[in-house]
Structure formats: structure tokens, C-alpha cells
N, C-alpha and C positions, 0 to 999 in steps of 0.2 A: 386507541393507544392505551396500553396497560398502565394502571396507576398502582401506587403502593397501597397496601391495606391501611385502614385507619390507624392502627397501632404504630405501624412503621412511619406513617406520615407525621404523627405526633412526636415520635422519637426524633425524626430528622429535624423538625421545627425546634425542639428543645436544644439539639446540638447547635443549630444555627444561632439561636438566641444566646447560648453560652459563648459562642465564638464572637458574637457582636459585643458582648459585655467586655471581653478581654481586648478586642480590637479598639473599642472606645477608650480604653485605658492607655492606648498608644503602642500596643504590642504589634510590631510590623509583621511578624510571622503569622500571628492570628489574622491580620488583615489579608495577607496573601492567601492563607488557607480559606478564609471566608469568601474571598473573591472567587476562588476555584469552585467552591461549593455552589455559589450563586450562579456562576457560569454554567455549571452542569445542570442546574435546575431551570435554566432558561432566563434568568434575570441578568441579561447582559449589561444593562445600565448600572445595576447595583454592583456588579463585578468590577466594571471599569472605575466606578467611583472609589471603591476601596483600594484598588491598585494604585490609583493616582495619589490617594492619601499616604499609602506606604512609600511611594516614590518620593513624595515631598519630605518624608522623614529619612531619606537616603538609602532605602532598601534596594540593593543590587538585584536580588531575586525578583522583586516587584518590577524593576525596570525591564528585565528580560520577559517576565510574564506579560507586562503591558505591551511590549513590542509584539509578542506572539498574538495577543488578543487583537491588536490593531491590524496586524497582517491578515488574520482570519476575517476581519471585518472589511477588508479592502482598503484600509487607510495606510497605504504602503509607505508614503513619504515619512509620516510620523512614526510608523513602525521602525523604519530604518534608523531614525534618530535615537529611539530608546534602546534598540538592540545594539547599536554602536556604543552607546554609553555603557551598557551592561558589559559588552565585550571588552571595552577599554578598562573596565574595573575588574576584569579577570574572569568573567563568566564565559567559559569555553563554549557552552551550548548556544549562547546568544550569537557568538561568532559564526557557528555553523548555520544557524537560522538565517543570518545575514547572507551567507554564501548561497543558501538555497533560494532566497528571494532574488538575488542577483542572477542566479542561474535561470530562474523562471522568466526573468526579464531579458534574457539573452546577453547579459553583460559577463561574458566568460572570463575576461581578465580580472574583473572585480570579484567575481565568484572565487577564482583561484587564489586571490589575495587573502581571502578569509579561510579557505580550505587548507592551503598548503602547510602553514605552520603546524596545525593539528595533525595533518597527515604525516608530516615528517616526524612528529612525536609518536606516531603509531596508533592514533585514534581510528578504529575501524570504520566508523561512519564517514570520517573525512577522507580516508583512503578510497572508499567507494565513490564519494563525490568527486574526487580528483579523476577517477575513471570516467565519470559522466562528462566532466569538462573535456577530457581528451577525446572521448567518443564524439561529442558534439563538434569538436574541431576537425573530425575525420581522421584522427591519428589512432589507428587500431592498435598498433604495437604498444603505444604508451597507455592506452586504455586498458589493454590486457595486463600490463605490468601492475597498474594500480588495482584493478579488480582482483588479480592474483594475490596481491598483498592483503587486500581487505578480506578475501575469502579465507586465506590462511589465518586471519585474525578472528574468523568466525562470523563474518557479516553475511547474512543470508541473501540480501539484495545483490551483493557482489557475486555470490555463487550463481545466482540466476543469470546475471549479465554476462559473466564469464562463460557460463554454459552455453548461452546463445552464440557468443563469439566462436567458441570451439566447435559447436555444431555446424556453423556455416563453413568452417574449414574441414569438415569431415571427421573431426576427432570425437566420434560419437560416444565411445565408452566413457571417456573422461567427462564429456558434457552431461551424459545421463547420470553419472555419479554425483556431479555437482548439483544438478537440478533436483535430484531425489533428496539430497541433503537439504537443499533450500526448502523443499516442501516440508520435510521433517521439522524444520525450524520456523515454519509458519508462512512461507511464501506460497500462497495458494495459486498465484499467477504462474508459478513455474510448471504447474500441471498442464496448462495449455501448450507450453513449449514441449514438454515430454510427449504429449499427445500427437503433436505435429511431427516430431522426430520419429515416433513409432509408425505413424501413417506413411511417412516417406520411406521407411525401412520395410514397408509391406506388412507390418504386424497390426492388422485392423482391430483385433480384439484388445490388444494392449492399448492401442490408441483410444478406442472408445472408453476403456476403463479409466484412463487418465482424464479424458475430457469430461466424463460424467462426474468424477470425483471433484474436479475443479468447478464444474457448473453447480453441483450440489453445495459446494462451499461458498458459492456466491461470486465466483470470478467471472466477469462479463466476457473476457477473451475466451475462456473455456466454453462458455455458452455459445459464442459466435462460431467457434470452430466445430463444436459438436453439432450445431445446426447445419453447417456445410457438410459435415460427415454424413449426417442422416439424410440430407437431401439427395446425396449421391448414392445412397444405399438402396439396393434392390431387395425387396422382401423375398423374392424367389430364391435368392442366393444367401444361404446361411453358412458363413465360413466356420471352420473349426469342427471338432469332434463332438458327438452327442454325449461323450463322457465329461465334457467341460460344462460347469454350471452356468456360465454366461451364455453358451450356445443353447442350452436347454431353456433358459429364460427367454431368449429371443424366439425360439420355436413356439414356446407356450404363449407368448404374446401374439404371435401370428394366428395360432389356432383359436385363442379365446377372443380374438377380435379387438385387441387393444388398439389405440390410435396408431395410424400408419406412421412410419418414419418421417414422412413429409409433413404430417400434422404436428408431430412432436418437434420437428425442425422449426416450424413456424413459431411454436410456443417458445422455444429457447431463443430464437432470433428476437422475438418481441421482448423477452425478459432482458436480453443483452441491451437492446435499444433503450429500454426503460431506465437502465443504469448508465446511459450516456455513451455506449460503445459506438464510436463514429462509423465504423464499417457496417455495423448492424443497422444503424440509422439510414445510411445511404442505400443499403441493399433493400430494406423495407420500402424505401421511397421508390425504388426502381421496380418493385414487384407489381 
């Protein structure tokens, strides 16, 4: 694991010491900031201690941060208590985090209770989360309504989800436009969807390009679908024109004896499995 150079390490320690001095004087913002720095450096116990001190002094920001910390640590019941306190005190993000926790636990009505007010106020994340709630209830029309609203507000997650819904209905042009914009906004997992759409449309070169982009960006779903694509690929059949750079690279790989598509498929499948992709894990188990 890479470490900071000595000069940087010393500078970081000086900053932490300066924050400690201010925090010891009772500055709750310094306490919260110090807790964040400690959490990032791996000192979870120190981070929690400072957050609790800030909470005792009435910091709403620290309440929300403590709730998120506890949720990440698996202490869900106490996390809900602090997030609810922060939300009641006006912290909108804490309310959204509460909704997410309830959604993960399958409590859809409780999740909606936290998402809906912010969604009706136009918060893009809440609009998207309302779409997730509707989708889990099996209400496609309502899910699309919320995803559409969130996508219009610039939410990349909603763009991906709406793109998936539209692709299933055969509205491929709009789906591809939404998914491409989601990729531009940082949703690497939208590349796997674009790859599968192109493959279903018979465009193998475009499919492989999207799946490789997603895989190289670290998206396990792209890795899994690229592995399936490569396993089904026949070396003898090279689609496309030799004027196309991707086709030339494929031919060059065959001529120079690079690993076969089947070996590369295995490599991507193993990488997806290492990242916890459930289908990749099952497929590896069955091989």
C-alpha cells in the first residue's frame, strides 16, 4: 500500500495537531473536521470519540456524521437514532441517509417517508430514490416518472435507471442518449448497459468498446459481460473492416499470439468475482 513521503506525513501530522488544539478548546467544527481526518487515516476509534464530543456540545453536523459513521460500522439501530435527531434538527442529508438505510432493510414505506418531502421539494437525489422505491414495489410507471424528474434535474443515477427501463421497452435511441450522458457524469456502470444494448442490436464492435471501457474503469458488471462476450467470440471470425483500428488490433492480437479470448474472458471473470459480482462468482463456481 503506497504511503505518503516523509515531508507530506510530517505536514499531515502538523495539521492534525493544530486541529486537536482548536478542538480541545471546544470548537465543534474543528472536532468534526478532525474526526473526518482521523477516519480517513484509519483511526476509527479516534474519529468516533471526537464526533461524540461534538454531539454532546449540540452539533447537528456531528450528529449526522456520527450516524453515517455508525451505519458504515454496522451499528444500524444507533445510526438511525442519530440520523433521525439530525434530520429533525433540519439536516436534509441525514433524512436522505435514513431513507437509504430503510430502503436497504426493505422498509419501503419508511424509506418513502424520508424521501418524499425532499423529492417534492425537487432534490435530485430524493427524486431518484423515490424511483427506486417505486421500482422495488413493481410500479414501473411511477418509477419512470420519478427517474425522469431526477434525470431532468441532472442526476446521473436516475439517467442510468431510466435508460434501463426505456431499453427494456425498445426505446433504444433515448435510452442510449441517457446512458451516454450518465457515463459522462461518472456512472461507469452505465457502460455495461450500453454494451449489452449494442450487442443486442448486433453491433459487436461498439459493444466490446463499451464493455472494455467499463471494465478498465473498474466496473464489475462490465467485466462480467465482457467475459461472456469474449467466451462466445470465435478467433477465426473478425467482424468489421480492416480500415477500422479496433479490427486491426484484434487481428494483430491473433497474429502475435496474445492470450486467446477465452483466457482473457477467464481473467475478467476472476476480476469481477474478486470485486464481489454475484453472477461472476456463481459462474466461476460452476466452471
